[in-house]
N, C-alpha and C positions, 0 to 999 in steps of 0.2 A: 445404557443411555443416561446422560446428566443433562440437565436443564439451566439457564439462568433466564432471569428476569429483569431487562434492563429498561429504565424509564428515563427519557430525555427530557430534562429540565420539568419533571413533573406533568408533563403535557401528554406525551406519547410514548407507548410500552412497545418493545420489540422482544420475542421469545426467542433465545439461544438455544438450541438443541443441539448435543454433542454426542456422537457415537460412530459406531462403524456400519457399513454397508446400507447407509440410508435411502431409503426407494422414495425418491420426490416426483417420479414421473405419473401422470396420471391424466386422463383424459379431458377432467376438468381445468386444466391450466395450458397456457400458452407458454412452450418451453423455449428457451434461448441459450445457446451453450456455444463455448469455446472449440472453433473446430479441432483444437489439438487433444482434445478429450474423446474424442470420436470412438476409440478402441474400447473405453468403458461402459460405453452405453449399450444397454440390450437391444437385439435385431428388432422388437416390436415397436420402438420409439421412431419409426420413420416420420413421425410430423414435428420432431426436432428440428427448428430453425439454427442452421449453424453460421456462425460469425469467426473470422478469424480476430485473435486476443491482439493484446499489445495497443500502445496509445492511438495509433492511426485509427482503429475503429471506432474511437468517439467523437465521432462528427455529425453534423447537423443534417448529412444526406443519410446515414445509417438511422437515425431517428426517424426520418419519413419512412425509411424501408421498413421500422418496425410499426409504425402508426398503420401502414397497408396491413402489415402483418395481423394487427389486433382488429383490424376492420374485418378482416377475410375470415379470420378464426371465431372472433364472436366471443371468445370467453371473457371473464372480468378478472382473472388471476394470472399473474406473469410469473414465472421461475426462471432465474438466471444461473445458470451454472458456468464458471470460470475463474479467470483472475479479476483484478480489481477494475479493470478497464471494461471488461463485459458486464458487469456489475453495476459499473456507473452509466454505462450506455442504456441498459435495460432498465435501471431506476430512474433516470432521467427520463427515458421514453414513458414510462408508466406511469410516473406521478405528473406528467405533463398531457395526459391522455384520460378525457373524463371518463371513457368505457372501463378502465381499470380501477378495480377496488381493492385488491390485493397486492401485495409484492414480496415474493420470498425469494432469498439470496442463497446460492450455495457455492460459496468460496472453494478453491480447489489449489492453491498456492501457500506458502507458509506465511507471505506477506498478507494476502488477502483474508487468509485465516485467522489473522492475530490483530491485524490493523483493519478492522471490522469497521463497517459502514454505518457508524453510530453517532456522527456529530451532525446528522439532520440534513446533509446536502449531497445531492449528486450532481456530478459533472459532466460536460463535455468539453473539447478543444473546438477552437475555432481560429482558423486563418492561421494553424500551426503553432498557435499560442495555447500554453497548458491551462486546462479548467477555466476558460473564459466565461464560460455560461453555467449557470448553476440554479437548481430548483430544489425547493423544500421537500423533504421526505424521509421516512425511516422504513425499514422494512418490518412488514408484521411478523415474519418469522426469518431466521437466520440458521440453517443447518450446516452442521461442521462436521464432515467425513475426514477424520485423520489421515485415512488411508490414501485419499486423492492427493494430500501434499506429500505425504511420505513417498510415493511413487515417483513424484517429480523430485523428491529429495537423492533418492537412488539413481534417477536419471542425470541431474544436473550439478549433484555434489555438495560441498560444503557450504557454496554460497547461499543456499537456503537455509541455513542457520542465522544468517546476519538478522533478519527481521527480529528475532528473538531477542538478540541482543542489543538492538537499536531501542526497543519499545522497555525493556529494563532499566538500560542505563539511562532512559528518560524519566521514569518514573521512580524506580525504587533500587536503592543499591544493594539491599539484601539479595534480592531476587538476582540482581546482576553478578555479585560475587558467586553466587551458587551455580549460575550457568557457566560462568567462567572456570569454575573448579569441573566441571562435568565437560566442558568442551575442551578442557586441556587432556583430557583423556585419551589414550591412543584407541580406545574401545568402541567399536562400530554402535552406533545408535541403535536399539531395536524398536520396532512399531510401536510397543508398550511404551517405551520410555519416550519416544516422539510424542504420543498420544498425551503423556503427562506433562510434558513441555508447553504443548500447545494451549492445555487447560489451564496451565498455571498463568499464561502470558493472556489468555483470552480474559481470567478473572481481572488479572492486573488491569489492562487497557479497560476493560467495560467499568471497572469501579472508578477509575481516574479521570476518563474522558471528558465526563461534563464538566469537572473543575480544573484540568489541569491542561498544559500548555500541549503542543503538538509533539510528535515525534521527532527526535534531533536528526537532522539532516532533511526533513522534509522541505521546509522553505526553501533551501537552495537547489533541492532536486527537481523543484517546480521549475526554477530558474534556469537550469541546465536543460531541462526537456525543452523548453522554449527556445533557449540559444540554439540548442541544435536541431528544432524544426520537429522534433517528437522521435528523432531516429535513434536515441538512447534506449536499449532496455530499461525498464523504470527502475528495477532493484539494482541496476548498474548505475543510474543517476543518484539514488538513494546514498547508495555506497559514497559515491563522490561527494555527495551534499555532506554527510558526516564528516567526510576529511575536511571540508571547507569551513564548516561550522565549529568543529573542533579548535581548527586554525585562528578562527576569529574568536572562540572562547579562550584560547590561551592569551592571546593579544589581551583581551580585557579582562583576564582573570576570573572568568566566571566556571571553568569547567574543572573537576578534579577527576582521578581515576582514569582520564583520557588514554594514557599510554597503554592500559590493559585493554581497553576497545580496540585502539588502534593496531595493537598487536594481534589481536584474533581477526580484525578486517585484513589485514594482511596475509594472515593463514589462510583464509576462508577466499580470498579474492578467485573470482573465476577466471581460468584460462583464457575464455572466450572474451574477456572484457579488456577494452585497452588500458593502459596504465596511465596513460596522458591526455589531455584535452587541448584543444586546438583554442587556444585563449582569444586569438580573434574574433572568432565568433561569441564568445562570452562578454568580450569588451565591447563589441558592437549592441549587441542585447541590452545590457546594462546602461551604456549611452542612451538609447531610446527610452527606458523607464525611469532613469534620473535618481529615484530614491529606492532603496533598500528597506523591507521592514524585516528586523533580525528577530527571532526567537530562537533561543539557544537553551533546549531543557538541560538538566542535570539533577538525575537521582529526587525528583519532585519540585525543583526549583526552576525557575526561568528567567534568563536575561533577555528583556526587551530593549529595544534601540532602533531608530529610523538614523540613517546613514545617507547622504548623497552618495551618487555614484563615483564623484571626484575624490570624496574620502575614501571610498573603497579601493580606488584606484592607487591613491597615497598609500594605504595599507599593503598593496600589491607591490607597489614600488620598494617600499622599507623591510617588508618583511616576507617578500615573495619565496627567497631562498629556505625558509621555515616551511611554508607549504610544500615546496617541491620535496622536502625530506620527509614529510609525514606518510607518504606512500613509496 
């Protein structure tokens, strides 16, 4: 068992607990879980409230559903087990309800176990727009069981390695080069190697999240989720977001080592994901928002720029072939 203590702007504290076979089910808690994890729960946990994962669950209707659950159960602690969407929904509901005094998160995917909810906000979607409503909050505790995400890795394949690469590329060149060499090997990752990687990336993210930019691809992933009315798998949207932001970064000359990242991204691309997106949906959405706020991180530095939708369309017209060639 390992622990980290995280402070958000010296105002709030979160304890990160890392280990295998962590048992967080207790009668003192209201337990909310992703339905995809049903097989992992002991039979005794009949009081678990099960919800489907994915972006569509982050709705105001589901918030009211959890409010009713809180009132019925009566406890003051909420525990959320699942991917980022379930944790966002449960966190938003918990921090907007006066009955709830504690919130524990138990992320279950490689993305949610490394891109931890440490930025101080929980989000829900509204009218098919990604993360339109937000509330401040920080989990009291985050439990990381690498066995949960390793099971998903064995089921879904190498696309589950992508979050590690995106975070390392955003914050630290040495960490990225280490992962590049490791993932370049044909040897299958063991659970111990998987656990070591998650711990490295958690430490990297938790040390940088207070002062550093977000993870590459995140801004554009949110745009794509809204443009496609939350229908994209979020990791797929994030991978496409990385492609878009690297393309823009190459135009502005603010990225390096991008070919190495793109090579691994192509190698790990899931067969279940589309290779192309319908640009008419993207163009329609960008025409509505008028302005794009770009944030392109690379090895601890970040490029910030605001551009009009018309300027983006001009870049697309002039450099569209380069974008197509990246994937």
